[in-house]
SEKOLMAR-331100 format. One line per field, with one value per residue (C-alpha): residue number from 1; residue in three letters; z, y, x. Coordinates in nm, 2 decimals, decimal comma. Layout:
// SEKOLMAR-331100
num <- NUM | ...
residu <- ALA | ...
z <- Z | ...
y <- Y | ...
x <- X | ...
END
This chain:
// SEKOLMAR-331100
num <- 1 | 2 | 3 | 4 | 5 | 6 | 7 | 8 | 9 | 10 | 11 | 12 | 13 | 14 | 15 | 16 | 17 | 18 | 19 | 20 | 21 | 22 | 23 | 24 | 25 | 26 | 27 | 28 | 29 | 30 | 31 | 32 | 33 | 34 | 35 | 36 | 37 | 38 | 39 | 40 | 41 | 42 | 43 | 44 | 45 | 46 | 47 | 48 | 49 | 50 | 51 | 52 | 53 | 54 | 55 | 56 | 57 | 58 | 59 | 60 | 61 | 62 | 63 | 64 | 65 | 66 | 67 | 68 | 69 | 70 | 71 | 72 | 73 | 74 | 75 | 76 | 77 | 78 | 79 | 80 | 81 | 82 | 83 | 84 | 85 | 86 | 87 | 88 | 89 | 90 | 91 | 92 | 93 | 94 | 95 | 96 | 97 | 98 | 99 | 100 | 101 | 102 | 103 | 104 | 105 | 106 | 107 | 108 | 109 | 110 | 111 | 112 | 113 | 114 | 115 | 116 | 117 | 118 | 119 | 120 | 121 | 122 | 123 | 124 | 125 | 126 | 127 | 128 | 129 | 130
residu <- MET | LEU | ILE | THR | SER | HIS | ILE | CYS | LYS | THR | MET | ASP | ILE | GLY | VAL | ASN | ASP | ASN | LEU | PHE | GLY | GLY | ARG | MET | MET | ALA | TRP | LEU | ASP | GLU | ALA | GLY | VAL | ILE | PHE | ALA | GLN | TYR | GLU | THR | GLY | LYS | LYS | ASN | PHE | VAL | THR | LYS | SER | PHE | ASP | LYS | ILE | GLU | PHE | LYS | ARG | PRO | VAL | LYS | VAL | GLY | ASP | THR | VAL | TYR | ILE | ASN | ALA | GLU | ILE | PHE | GLU | GLU | ARG | SER | LYS | GLY | VAL | SER | VAL | LYS | LEU | GLU | ALA | ILE | CYS | ALA | ALA | GLU | VAL | VAL | CYS | GLU | THR | ILE | GLY | VAL | PHE | ILE | HIS | VAL | ASP | GLU | LYS | GLY | ILE | PRO | ALA | LYS | ILE | TYR | ASP | GLU | ILE | ILE | ARG | ASN | VAL | PRO | GLU | LYS | THR | PHE | TYR | TYR | PRO | TYR | ASP | ILE
z <- -0,11 | -0,46 | -0,43 | -0,77 | -1,11 | -1,37 | -1,73 | -1,80 | -2,08 | -2,29 | -2,07 | -1,77 | -1,89 | -1,81 | -1,94 | -2,09 | -2,17 | -1,81 | -1,59 | -1,41 | -1,05 | -0,93 | -1,11 | -0,93 | -0,60 | -0,66 | -0,74 | -0,42 | -0,22 | -0,36 | -0,30 | 0,06 | 0,14 | -0,03 | 0,18 | 0,51 | 0,45 | 0,37 | 0,67 | 0,93 | 0,80 | 0,83 | 0,55 | 0,60 | 0,58 | 0,50 | 0,41 | 0,69 | 0,54 | 0,33 | 0,42 | 0,17 | -0,17 | -0,36 | -0,73 | -0,83 | -1,21 | -1,48 | -1,60 | -1,97 | -2,18 | -2,20 | -1,88 | -1,62 | -1,26 | -0,98 | -0,64 | -0,33 | 0,03 | 0,37 | 0,72 | 0,87 | 1,19 | 1,33 | 1,59 | 1,76 | 1,50 | 1,19 | 1,00 | 0,84 | 0,51 | 0,32 | -0,05 | -0,34 | -0,71 | -0,92 | -1,30 | -1,49 | -1,16 | -1,03 | -0,76 | -0,93 | -0,63 | -0,26 | 0,04 | 0,37 | 0,40 | 0,71 | 0,68 | 0,96 | 1,02 | 1,04 | 1,14 | 0,93 | 1,03 | 0,93 | 1,29 | 1,37 | 1,52 | 1,69 | 1,50 | 1,79 | 2,16 | 2,16 | 1,92 | 1,75 | 1,55 | 1,55 | 1,33 | 1,46 | 1,28 | 0,95 | 0,82 | 0,79 | 1,08 | 1,09 | 1,35 | 1,34 | 1,62 | 1,48
y <- -0,86 | -0,84 | -0,82 | -0,74 | -0,60 | -0,40 | -0,30 | 0,06 | 0,07 | 0,35 | 0,35 | 0,42 | 0,74 | 1,10 | 1,42 | 1,43 | 1,06 | 0,96 | 0,71 | 0,87 | 0,93 | 0,79 | 0,46 | 0,43 | 0,51 | 0,23 | -0,02 | 0,07 | 0,04 | -0,30 | -0,42 | -0,29 | -0,49 | -0,80 | -0,78 | -0,71 | -1,02 | -1,23 | -1,10 | -1,14 | -1,44 | -1,23 | -1,16 | -0,84 | -0,51 | -0,16 | 0,13 | 0,39 | 0,63 | 0,69 | 0,90 | 1,14 | 0,96 | 1,06 | 1,03 | 1,03 | 0,99 | 0,93 | 0,59 | 0,56 | 0,32 | -0,02 | 0,02 | -0,26 | -0,14 | -0,38 | -0,31 | -0,42 | -0,41 | -0,46 | -0,42 | -0,08 | -0,14 | -0,38 | -0,28 | -0,46 | -0,37 | -0,29 | -0,27 | 0,01 | -0,11 | 0,06 | 0,04 | 0,10 | 0,10 | 0,01 | 0,05 | -0,03 | -0,10 | 0,25 | 0,35 | 0,56 | 0,60 | 0,53 | 0,57 | 0,41 | 0,29 | 0,20 | -0,09 | -0,19 | -0,53 | -0,54 | -0,80 | -0,91 | -0,60 | -0,36 | -0,29 | -0,27 | -0,60 | -0,71 | -0,89 | -0,91 | -0,86 | -0,63 | -0,46 | -0,75 | -0,56 | -0,20 | -0,08 | 0,25 | 0,25 | 0,32 | 0,67 | 0,69 | 0,80 | 0,72 | 0,94 | 0,78 | 0,57 | 0,25
x <- 0,80 | 0,65 | 0,27 | 0,14 | 0,23 | 0,04 | 0,11 | 0,03 | -0,23 | -0,37 | -0,69 | -0,46 | -0,31 | -0,40 | -0,26 | 0,09 | 0,06 | 0,15 | -0,01 | -0,30 | -0,21 | -0,55 | -0,48 | -0,15 | -0,32 | -0,58 | -0,30 | -0,12 | -0,45 | -0,52 | -0,16 | -0,17 | -0,49 | -0,36 | -0,04 | -0,22 | -0,43 | -0,12 | 0,08 | -0,20 | -0,39 | -0,71 | -0,95 | -1,14 | -0,95 | -1,05 | -0,82 | -0,79 | -0,54 | -0,23 | 0,07 | 0,21 | 0,20 | 0,52 | 0,52 | 0,89 | 0,88 | 0,62 | 0,50 | 0,43 | 0,21 | 0,37 | 0,57 | 0,53 | 0,48 | 0,58 | 0,44 | 0,64 | 0,52 | 0,66 | 0,52 | 0,60 | 0,41 | 0,16 | -0,10 | -0,39 | -0,65 | -0,44 | -0,12 | 0,09 | 0,23 | 0,52 | 0,44 | 0,68 | 0,59 | 0,89 | 0,93 | 1,25 | 1,43 | 1,35 | 1,11 | 0,84 | 0,60 | 0,60 | 0,38 | 0,26 | -0,09 | -0,29 | -0,53 | -0,78 | -0,91 | -1,29 | -1,55 | -1,84 | -2,04 | -1,75 | -1,65 | -1,28 | -1,17 | -0,85 | -0,58 | -0,34 | -0,36 | -0,05 | 0,18 | 0,37 | 0,62 | 0,72 | 1,01 | 1,12 | 1,45 | 1,28 | 1,30 | 0,92 | 0,71 | 0,34 | 0,16 | -0,19 | -0,31 | -0,45
END
């Protein structure tokens, strides 16, 4: 599911005139939280962790990056989200992020009473207990 898109601007580039990796990571983080909120109907999420973030090819000034997300796993207090950044119909970056639902005091709070969806047939494995 398409979550967000960004145009790579001059202020987003680092060395070699490529998109700064930290900027891509921020975009993925933001998209993951938006998607977790959408999927669960809950508002407050924090980022727990990211799996290996693989940068597959550079993004240049003027390129549009589309970030897609899908649920990888749902647990009682959080969700694992597979995130892909796509540019010119090619995956340029991918990862899995873990986002935890918290209450108004920032304490992890239940979303579900049990695991709702676990997708073991995926090629990704996420070893963290959420």
